[in-house]
N, C-alpha and C positions, 0 to 999 in steps of 0.2 A: 155710723161712729167709727172712728179710726181705730186701729189696733192699739195705739198709745193709750186712748181713753179706756179701752177694754182692760189693758193691763193695770191702770190706776185703779179702776173699779174693783177689779179682783184683789189687788193688794189691800185696799181698805177694807173690803168685805172680809179678808183673811186676817185682819187685825193690824195692818200697818198704820201708823199715824203719820207717816210722812212718804209722799210719792210725788213724781214729777210728770207733767204733760208738756206739750210744746207751746201752746198759747193760752191766753186768758180765757178765750172761748172754749177751749178744750176743758179747762178747769170748770167753767160754767156748766158744760155737759156732764161732767162727772157729778157735780153737785146736784143737777137736775135728775140725774139717774139714780142717785143714792138716796135723796130726800124729798125733792119737791114733787107733789103729786101722789106721793106714796102714803104710807100710814105712819110716817115718821115726820111730823111737822117740824119745821125750822123757820126761824125768823131772821131777817136781815137787821144787823145792828149798826148800820152805816152811820147813823146819826148820833150814836152814843159813844161815850168813852168806854174803855175796857171795863172799869169799876162799874159805871152806869148800866152797862149791858148785863153784867152779872146780876146787879140788884133788880133791874127792870124785868129781865126774862125769868128770873127765879129758877124754876126747874125746866124750862123750855130750851131746846137746842137753838143755837143761833150761829150766825157766820158773818164775817166781814171780809173785805178785800184789803190786803196790805200790798198796794202797788203804787203809792204815791211818794215820789222822791222829794227829799228836802235837802238843802245845802247846809252843812254845819261847819261853821268858821273854826271852831276848836279842833274839829277832826280833819278839816282841810279837804272835804270832798262831800259827795252825795251819798245818802242812805235813805231807807224807807222811813217814812213818818211814823213816830211812836215807837221806834226801835232805837236802842242805844248802840252806836257803831263801835263803841269800845268793848262791850260786853255781850252783844247779841249776834251770834254767827248768822242768824237770818235777816240781819239788817240790810243785806245786799242782794237778796233773792226774792223777788215778787211772788206773792203766794196768796191763796184763798185759805182763810183759817176758819175751820169749823169747830164750834164748841158742842160737842155731842153730849148732852146731859144725860142720856139713857145709858151710854156705855161709859161715861165719866172719863172721856178722853179728849184732847184736842188734836184735831187732824189738820195737816198742813199740806196743801196741794200746790207745789211750786210750778212755775211756768217762766218762759223766757221773757226778759224785759231788761233794758239797759238804762243806766241814769242819763240824765241830759248831758250833752257835752259842755 
């Protein structure tokens, strides 16, 4: 595991709810280290809306990837799907979003990614 991942893992374990790694694979490695295979079960909510995931998983932790770019005519550019480009500062930074029900916190692990040209 590269140094960048170790830094992100330490940051989250120390209570940070936002950290950055270089790639999407690095973010996946951080997720794997913190949750998958350990005693903290976590579910993938990729096929559910944000409201649907909250209801479906009830008290279980879950995660999803915010890395799909969409074009918004009104905004005149690309932003991440399900993010408001006018109100959400994270609408332009791909990330892994973890809803940790035990800690009652949302953790975002940002990684590099540019919108389409």
